[in-house]
Every structure is written in structure tokens, then in C-alpha cells.
N, C-alpha and C positions, 0 to 999 in steps of 0.2 A: 767612811765614804757614802754615806746614805742618800745624801741629796745629789740628784742627777737633772741636768738640764737637756730639755729635748726640743727638736724642731724638725719639721717636715718640708718637702718640696716635690713638686710634681716634674717629671722629666719626660719628654717626648721620645722614648726609647724603651726597648725590652730590658727586663732583668738582666739577661746574660750579658748584654752589651755594657750596661752601666756597671756590672759587678767586674767585668773586665777592666774597666777603667780604675774602679777602686783597688783592685788586686794589683795593679801595677803601680807598686809603692814607690818604685825608685824614679817613677815619672811625676809624682806629686809637685816637685819644684816648679814645674811648667805650668800648672794650673791651679794649685793650691796657696794662696797668698800665705804668707808667714812661714812656710816649709822651706827650709834652705838646703836640706840634703837628707835622703834616706838610703840607707844601705841594708839590703836583705843579708843577714847573716846565716839563715838556715831556712830550707824549703821542706814542706810536708811532703806526702805521697801524691798530692794532687798537684804538686808544683808550685803551690802559692806558698807565700811567706808564712813559716812559723814563727821565727824570730828574725828581729830587724832594729835598727839603730836610726833614731831620728833626731836631726837637728832643726830647731825651729827658733823663730825671732817672734816672740809674742808681744811686741809693742816695748813695755817697760824692762822687759828681761828675755834673755835667751837661755836655752839649755839644750842638752844632749840627753836623751833617755833611751833605754832599752825595752822593747815591747815584745810580748808573745801574742800570737794571733791563733783564732779558733774559726775556721770557715764552714758554714753551713750551705754547701752548693751555691747557688745564685740568690739565695734568701736572706743570708744574715753574714755579718762577719763581726766577732768581738775581739778587743785588744784589752791586754792588762799590762801594766808597768812591772818589768821584771828587773830593771836596773835604774834605779832612782838617778836623777840628776842633780846638778847644784841647787836648783830651785824646786822642781817638781818631786814630790815624795809619794804620790798616789795618782794613778790613772786608770779609768776603765772607759771604754768607747764601743759603741755599737752602730753599725749601719745596718738598717732593716729594709727590705725591698718588697713591696707588693705591686704585682702589675695586673692591670685590667685593661684589655683591647689596645695594647700596645703602648699603653701610658703607664709609669711606673711612679708611685709615691715611695720617696725615699725619706726616711726617718734616721735622724743622727741623733744620738744620745751620747751625752759625755757629762763626766765627773772628774774633776781634777783637785788634788790636794797639793798644797805647797808648804814649804817651810815658813814663811812669812806668815805672821798672824793676819787674818783677813776676815773682815764682816761676810757672812753668808750671802748677802745681797750683792756685795761687790764681786765675790767669786762666781756666783751665776751670771752676773752681767758679762763677765770675761768670758765664761763658758759659752753664754748665747753668742757672743761675738765671733768666737772661733767657729761654732756650728753653722751659724748664718753664712759667713764667708766661705767656709767649706762647701757648703750646699749649693750657694750661688756659682762657685767656681767650677763644681762638678757639672751643673746644670749647663752653663756656658760650654764647658769642654766637649761634654757629650753630644749636644745639640748642634754644635757647630759643623 
């Protein structure tokens, strides 16, 4: 899973406010298109999700996967696939936040592997669509 896709967006809010929205994983179906359900299975000492189960509808296919999370305060969160789904066999994602003067740049990085043979360009295009949709949904949700 060497190739990753990345994109950024500027949100008119502080890191803590944005990370609070990102950390509320069970609320994702309300603002993140394609996410049907998220269940937190285990929390860490900071009260944020350590493990969870995600069900998504990614266009041509749907899947349910298990993810493990690693939080670095309000600066960064990374997640890794720990329970493959029917289609998804590998997944690594990161949200990184950089705040300046009450405005935060949010960078989302994603790499996904699937059971179906797929040309790299097509895979990256799918990752880009997921990232852009998530960033726009996050911005709308935080700024409203």
C-alpha cells in the first residue's frame, strides 16, 4: 500500500473544534456522504475511539470493515484496517490539522486496497473522490 492520495481544505475554525467533529465517529453518517454506520467498539484513555466498525456505501460496492485509531491530540489522527471486509483488504488514512489565526488547513490522506484487480489510476481516482467528499462534508458541518 505504497501509493496514497492526499488533498487539503481550509476550514474557518480552530483545530480543537474540527478534531472534535472528526473524533465523533458515530456522527459521520449525518455529514459524511457514503458512510452508513459507525460503531465505536473500544475507546482509549483520552475517551476517543481506539477501534471501530465502519459500514460504507462507496458507489459500486458497499463494505463493513474494522479500524484501529491513533490520536495525536488535535493535530492528527491515523487509522488502519484491522478487520478486512468483503471488498476492502487494506486501508490507511490520516487527518492532519494545521491552524493559523483561527483558520485550519485539514489534510486528508488515504490509501485503500481492494480484492478486485484495479489499475492504479482508477484506484487513486476513487480515493480522491472519497477524500474530496469527506473534506467538503467536514467543512460544511463545521462552518454551519
